N, C-alpha and C positions, 0 to 999 in steps of 0.2 A: 366624518367632519367637514361641513363645506368651507372651503378655504377663502379669507378677503384675499377683495384683490380693486389695488387703486389703478384707475386708469388718467393718463398724463397727456392732454392733447393740444393741439394751435389750428383746430382746423370747422371738417365737416364731420369730422366720428365716426367714415363709412367701417374702418378695424375693428373705432370700438360699438357698431353693431353688430358686423358680423357675431363679435364678443358675446353680449346679451342675445339675438337670438340663439347661440348655441347655449348659454349656458334656460335660454326660456326649453330651449323641446329637449329637457332633459341630458347632457350629450356631458354637458362642463360640472363637472361638480365640489362646483367655490359661486360665487354673488360682489357684483360690487358696489365697495361701497360710499366713493366718494368715486367725481372722476373729478377733476383740475386741470385748468385752465391755464395760457397762458393769454390769453389772449378774449375779451368781454365779447360776447354778441357776434363766435358762431355759434354751427348749424349743433356741430358733435353736443352742449349747452343743454342743445332743444330734444336728442337725443336726448343727453340724459336723464331731462327733468323731463317724458313722455313718460323715463324709465321708475321713474317715478327714487332715482336715482341722487342724495347729495350734492349740486356746488359747486361749486367754486372757483376763485378767476382770482388768479395774483399774477401783478400785473409789472415782467420785466420791465418794461421802465420805469419805476416810484424807485425801482436799487438805485445803491451809486458802486453794486461791484455787483458781478456777478455771484459773485464767492456770498452776497453776503442774501442776493434771493434764491440764489439754494442751501442754504440755512433755512430758506422762513417755507421751500418749499420743504423741508424734511420734518421741519418738524409739523405744517402742516398734515401730511404723509404717515408721518408715525402717529400721529392723534388719531388716526386707523388703524392702529397696530395690525397694517396691510401683512397677508403669506408671500403677494410679492405682489408685482409690483409694472404696468402694463406699458407700454409706453407706446403711443395710438394715432403719430403724428408729430408730435411734440418736436416742436423748431429750436430747441438749443441746443446746444454744446452745454454738456455740463460736466461736473469741475471730479475733481479727481476725490477729495473729498467722497464728494456727496454718493457717486461711481461705489467706490469703494464699505459704504452705508454698508449698499442692500447689495453686494456681489453675492451673488448665485442665488437671486428672487427678483433681478433686476435687466426684463428680456425688451427687446427691440425689431422691428421687423426693417430690411435691404430692398426697394427693390431695384438685385442685381443677384446672384451670384456668389457671394463673400466662394475667394479672394477677391474677387474680380470685382472693378470699379466701381471703386469705395467714393463716397463721395456723391455732389451731384454729377445733371443730364444723365444717367447709367441709363437710358435708354437708345439716344443718341450715339451714347460711345459701344454699344452691341452691339448697332446698325450698323459704322467706319468703323470696322471691327469687322467686321461680315462674321457674325456668329451664325452654327443655324443654333443657338439653341441663347435661353431670356431670363428666365426668373427670380426669385424675392427670396430675403432667409432669412426665416427666422432661428435669430441668435441674441446670446449674452451677451451680454451690455459692461463694460471695462473700460480702464480710462482709452484708449488707441479706441478711433472715431474708428466705431468700424469696421472697427478687430477683434471682438469677443468671440469668445468659441463658437461652431455651430451645431442649433438644434436641428432643424427642421427648415431643407429646400423644397420649392416650386417649378419645376422648370414648361415654360412654356418654345418649343418651334416659331423663330422668326427665317418666314414666309415670302418670296421675292418679296409682293403688292406693300411690304412694310413698311410706315413711316413711325417716327420716336409714337409721337396719336395712338395707331392703334396697337400701338405693344403694349404701352401704362397699359391699353384698358384689358387687351388678354393677362397681366401682371399683376393688375388690379382685383382679374377675379378668381389669378391667386392667391396671390395677398390673401383672398377672404375670409376660405379653407382654410389655409393653412397658418392661419395667427389664429386661430378659438382650435384649432386642431392642438397648437402644440400648450397651448392654457394649458384645455383640455386632458395633456397628457400630463402637466408639473401639476394642476391640485389634485388629479389619483393620484399622484405619487410615484409614477414613474418612469419622469424626466427631472434628470438632480446634472446637476454643477459642484465638481470638489476637485479634489484635486489631486483628482486619478481621469480627468478630464471628461468629455457628455459619454451619462451612462445611459440611456433604457432601459429598462429591466431588465435594470445591474450590470448590464453591458456595456461596454467601452462601444460608441457610436467613431464613425471615420471620422478626418481633422470634420470632409465633409456632410456633417452632420446626415439626416434620416433623412433619405426622397420623399418624401409627397407622393403616388401616384394617383391617389383620388381618387 
């Protein structure tokens, strides 16, 4: 039975598009039932509308507190009865209560090989450190920012002539591979997070998650 997915965005929705393309290709046994943005007029909403998906805008600036916004957001999400909630460029720090409510079914992607470089400016930080490789990580979301259990990682090489921009371009390509792949695994009941940690096909994954090789 197809899993119900809600995707949260704040911008262009390129990872949303990658997931929609994978669904269209029959790789993901699920469907996006709603796309919710905290910003009006972003291109990700157009992508969803083109695909015939219900969209909603919940402007965080209309709320007195982060908690009030998250309560309203959770109410709208829960109305869709999702099996999975996907953060796809959703630029909000979520409250602990919100995160706990969706524990084990809330995914995020971060542009580094976690646990390296939590937070911002990850591409420049990898260059400044002289790293040989960089990449991105899909992880289950916990109360710790960019600190949840790792599910899938994809790496790129750092070349001598790379800049932060060129590295970002490389990482985006890998993001568009590993995010749909992770959603595919989750919707097929192959990937899960429980008291036993993150498992793939019933076997525990290492702390670094599954390394996607393309």
